[in-house]
C-alpha positions in Angstrom: 0.1 0.2 -0.2 1.2 3.4 -1.0 1.4 5.9 1.9 -0.6 8.9 1.5 -0.3 12.9 2.7 -1.5 13.5 6.4 -4.2 16.1 5.4 -5.5 13.4 2.8 -6.2 10.6 5.6 -8.2 10.5 8.9 -12.0 10.5 7.2 -12.0 7.0 7.2 -11.1 6.3 3.8 -9.0 3.4 4.1 -11.1 2.0 7.5 -14.0 1.8 5.4 -12.9 -1.1 2.8 -12.0 -3.4 5.4 -14.2 -6.3 6.3 -14.7 -7.5 9.6 -12.9 -10.5 10.8 -15.7 -12.3 12.7 -15.6 -15.8 11.2 -11.9 -16.2 10.7 -9.2 -17.6 13.2 -8.0 -15.0 15.2 -4.8 -12.9 14.6 -2.3 -12.5 17.7 -1.0 -8.7 17.9 1.6 -7.5 20.8 0.5 -4.0 22.0 3.0 -2.7 24.8 1.9 0.3 27.2 4.6 3.0 28.0 4.4 2.6 31.6 2.3 0.5 34.0 -1.3 -0.5 34.0 -3.8 2.1 35.3 -6.7 4.4 34.7 -5.0 6.1 31.9 -5.1 3.1 29.7 -8.5 2.3 30.8 -9.8 1.8 27.3 -7.5 -0.2 25.9 -8.4 -3.0 28.7 -12.3 -2.3 27.8 -11.8 -3.2 24.1 -10.3 -6.5 25.6 -12.4 -7.4 27.8 -15.6 -6.7 25.9 -14.3 -8.6 22.8 -13.9 -5.4 20.7 -10.6 -6.6 19.5 -12.3 -10.3 19.1 -14.8 -8.5 17.0 -12.0 -7.4 14.8 -10.4 -10.9 14.3 -7.7 -10.2 16.7 -6.5 -11.6 19.8 -4.2 -8.7 21.3 -1.6 -9.2 24.3 -1.1 -6.3 26.3 2.2 -5.7 28.0 3.2 -3.0 30.7 6.3 -0.7 29.3 9.1 1.1 30.5 8.5 4.8 28.8 7.7 5.8 25.3 11.5 5.6 23.9 11.3 1.9 25.0 7.7 1.6 23.4 8.9 3.0 20.4 12.1 1.1 20.1 9.7 -2.3 21.1 7.7 -1.4 17.8 10.5 -0.4 15.7 12.8 -3.7 16.6 9.7 -5.9 15.6 9.4 -6.8 19.2 6.0 -5.7 19.4 3.4 -4.9 16.8 1.9 -1.6 18.2 2.6 0.3 21.4 1.6 3.6 23.1 4.1 6.6 23.2 4.5 10.3 22.9 4.9 11.9 19.7 7.8 14.5 21.1 9.4 11.1 21.8 9.0 9.9 18.1 10.0 13.1 16.3 13.5 12.1 18.0 13.3 8.7 17.1 12.9 9.2 13.6 15.1 12.4 13.9 17.9 10.1 15.0 17.0 7.5 12.6 16.6 9.4 9.0 15.1 7.2 6.1 11.9 5.4 5.9 10.0 5.7 9.0 10.2 2.5 10.9 7.1 3.5 13.2 4.3 5.7 12.8 0.9 7.3 14.8 -1.9 5.5 13.8 -4.3 7.5 16.4 -3.9 10.5 18.6 -4.8 9.6 22.3 -3.7 12.4 24.0 -5.0 15.8 21.9 -2.7 17.8 24.4 0.4 16.3 26.3 -0.7 16.5 30.4 2.6 17.7 31.0 2.0 19.9 34.1 4.4 21.1 37.3 2.4 20.4 40.9 3.9 22.8 43.7 3.0 23.7 47.3 1.2 26.6 47.6 3.2 26.8 51.3 6.3 27.5 49.3 4.3 30.4 47.3 3.3 28.4 44.2 0.3 29.6 42.8 -1.3 29.0 39.3 1.3 31.5 38.2 3.8 29.9 36.2 6.4 33.1 37.5 5.3 31.7 40.9 8.2 29.3 40.5 11.0 32.0 40.1 14.1 30.7 42.5 12.1 27.6 43.3 13.4 23.6 43.6 11.4 21.5 41.2 12.2 18.0 41.2 11.9 15.7 38.1 14.3 12.7 36.6 17.2 13.1 34.8 15.5 12.5 31.3 11.6 12.7 31.2 9.1 14.5 28.8 7.7 17.7 31.2 11.1 18.6 31.9 12.7 18.2 28.5 9.7 20.5 27.0 10.2 23.1 29.7 11.9 25.4 27.5 8.9 25.2 25.0 6.7 26.4 28.0 9.2 29.1 28.9 9.1 30.4 25.5 5.3 30.9 25.4 5.4 32.4 28.8 8.1 35.0 28.1 10.8 33.7 31.2 14.2 32.2 31.1 14.6 28.6 30.8 16.5 29.2 34.8 13.4 30.4 36.1 13.7 28.0 38.9 16.1 25.0 40.1 16.1 21.6 38.8 16.5 18.9 41.6 16.6 15.7 39.8 15.2 12.6 41.7 13.7 9.3 40.3 10.3 9.0 39.5 9.2 6.8 42.1 10.5 9.9 44.6 8.8 12.6 43.5 5.7 12.5 45.8 8.2 11.6 49.0 10.5 15.1 47.9 7.3 17.4 47.7 5.7 16.0 50.9 9.0 16.4 52.7 9.6 19.5 51.3 12.8 18.5 49.9 11.4 20.3 47.0 8.9 23.1 46.4 7.2 21.1 43.5 8.0 18.3 40.6 6.8 17.6 37.2 4.1 15.3 36.2 2.3 13.5 33.4 -1.1 15.1 35.4 -3.0 12.0 35.5 0.3 10.1 37.4 -0.1 12.8 40.1 -3.1 11.1 41.3 -0.5 9.7 43.9 0.7 12.9 45.0 -3.3 13.6 45.4 -3.9 11.0 47.5 -1.0 12.2 50.5 -1.7 15.8 50.0 -4.9 17.6 50.3 -5.9 19.7 46.5 -6.4 22.8 48.5 -2.7 22.5 49.2 -1.5 22.1 45.7 -1.6 24.3 42.5 -1.3 22.8 39.3 0.3 24.1 36.1 -0.2 23.2 32.8 1.6 23.3 30.1 -1.5 23.4 27.7 -2.8 26.0 29.7 0.3 28.0 29.0 -0.5 27.7 25.5 1.7 24.9 24.4 0.1 23.1 21.8 1.9 19.8 21.8 0.3 16.6 21.4 1.0 13.7 23.9 1.1 10.1 23.5 -0.4 8.1 20.7 -1.2 4.5 19.3 1.3 3.6 17.3 2.0 0.7 14.7 4.8 -0.6 13.0 5.3 0.6 9.2 5.8 -2.9 8.4 2.5 -4.1 9.4 0.8 -0.5 8.2 2.2 -1.7 4.8 1.8 -5.6 4.9 -1.3 -6.2 6.8 -3.2 -2.9 7.2 -6.8 -4.3 7.9 -5.4 -5.9 11.5 -4.2 -2.0 12.0 -7.6 -0.7 11.2 -9.4 -3.5 13.3 -7.1 -2.2 16.0 -7.7 1.2 15.8 -11.6 0.7 15.6 -12.0 -1.5 18.7 -9.4 1.2 20.4 -11.7 4.2 19.3 -15.1 2.5 20.1 -13.7 1.7 23.5 -12.2 5.1 23.9 -15.8 6.7 23.2 -17.6 4.4 25.7 -15.1 5.3 28.6 -15.6 8.7 27.5 -19.2 8.4 28.1 -19.0 6.3 31.2 -15.9 5.4 32.7 -16.5 2.6 35.5 -16.7 0.0 33.1 -13.4 0.1 32.1 -12.3 0.9 35.3 -13.6 -2.5 36.1 -11.8 -4.3 33.3 -8.7 -2.7 34.4 -9.1 -4.4 37.9 -9.8 -7.4 36.1 -6.3 -7.2 34.6 -4.8 -5.7 37.6 -6.7 -6.7 40.7 -4.3 -4.6 43.3 -5.7 -1.5 42.1 -7.2 1.5 43.8 -10.1 2.0 41.9 -11.5 5.2 43.4 -7.9 6.5 42.4 -8.1 5.2 39.4 -11.1 6.6 38.2 -9.7 9.8 39.5 -6.4 9.1 37.4 -9.0 8.2 34.1 -10.8 11.9 35.0 -7.6 13.7 34.3 -7.0 11.9 31.6 -10.2 12.5 29.6 -9.5 16.3 30.0 -6.5 15.5 27.7 -8.0 13.1 25.3 -11.0 14.8 24.4 -9.5 18.4 24.3 -9.0 21.5 22.2 -9.4 20.4 18.9 -11.4 17.2 19.1 -14.9 18.7 18.9 -13.5 19.9 15.8 -11.9 17.1 14.1 -12.9 14.0 16.4 -11.1 11.9 18.4 -8.0 10.3 17.2 -7.3 12.9 14.5 -4.5 15.7 14.4 -3.9 19.5 13.0 -1.0 18.9 10.6 0.0 22.9 11.4 0.1 22.1 15.2 2.3 18.8 14.3 5.0 20.9 12.0 5.0 23.6 14.9 5.8 20.6 17.3 8.7 19.3 14.9 10.2 22.7 15.1 9.9 22.9 18.5 11.3 19.7 19.5 14.3 19.8 17.1 15.3 23.0 18.2 14.9 22.5 22.1 16.0 18.8 22.1 19.3 19.8 19.9 18.7 17.4 17.4 20.6 17.3 14.2 18.0 16.0 11.8 14.4 16.9 11.7 11.1 14.6 10.3 8.0 15.7 8.6 4.1 15.0 10.0 3.2 13.0 6.9 6.3 10.8 8.6 4.6 10.4 11.9 1.7 10.2 11.2 -0.6 7.5 9.1 -4.2 8.5 10.0 -6.2 6.8 7.0 -7.4 4.0 9.7 -9.4 6.6 11.8 -13.3 5.9 11.6 -15.4 8.4 9.8 -15.6 11.5 12.2 -19.2 10.7 13.6 -17.9 7.4 15.4 -15.1 9.5 16.7 -17.1 12.0 18.4 -17.4 12.7 22.1 -20.6 11.9 23.8 -22.3 14.1 25.9 
């Protein structure tokens, strides 16, 4: 199949041509998450538990991940067919591996990246980013929210050195804030639920990059280019099943959280429901009411490429068409958020 340009895709032109594989043997696909199992990715488990993958002739194995870079590498190497990873990380991967793309995004999950800095109000941090001046902000050494800070600083008209970084492990961010070793920390907004369980919300300020005008796409469903070319009907079926589950989870998250609980019995359902409610604000955000879930605006993709290449100091660049293959999206009417 010849790859088409980004702008000509996304209306379901390819998806409608594929026939459901209900009466054929199931085809095994391996899908890697970017991190652990949680309410953040609840729709994927709803699709599995309600048989939406099976309806498409698919037997999907969902595994935990070790970050977006690992997800992209797993898919690029052929170890996994599909993955869940950050678009900025994919831009970096493509720039460092020029030529025919090995991995492409087929469904944009986070319409905006859920990058936030959460700070203690008793340390003087308010809803204004300028209140971070002179503060100590904890983050892992190589972490998406930290790396994207110069993009936010540029939008806000402040210096990159507005505050001091305190390098810590992901698992220790909550602890350093609770103990007061740092004034705040970077998070994916939905990942901060663990902190919200330990400190009352009224004691914390959440500063969102998206609210600061940073238009970055976040995690997307990724597929190997080989799978896209050689077995496009499998990608189309996976995307249809996921979209069906995402729309349903946005309308009523309880069955999806129950599906997560079924897979991971030790989770706290209330915490994961709270996590999903935050996630939903970034999945069904900004442009989705205009073009539907899963789609993107090419202009914003091009701007993100330019930002990432510049801020990350990459030697090469990539293109929007190399990053995305959105021809598998269902028709827009099937990707609309239900009231």
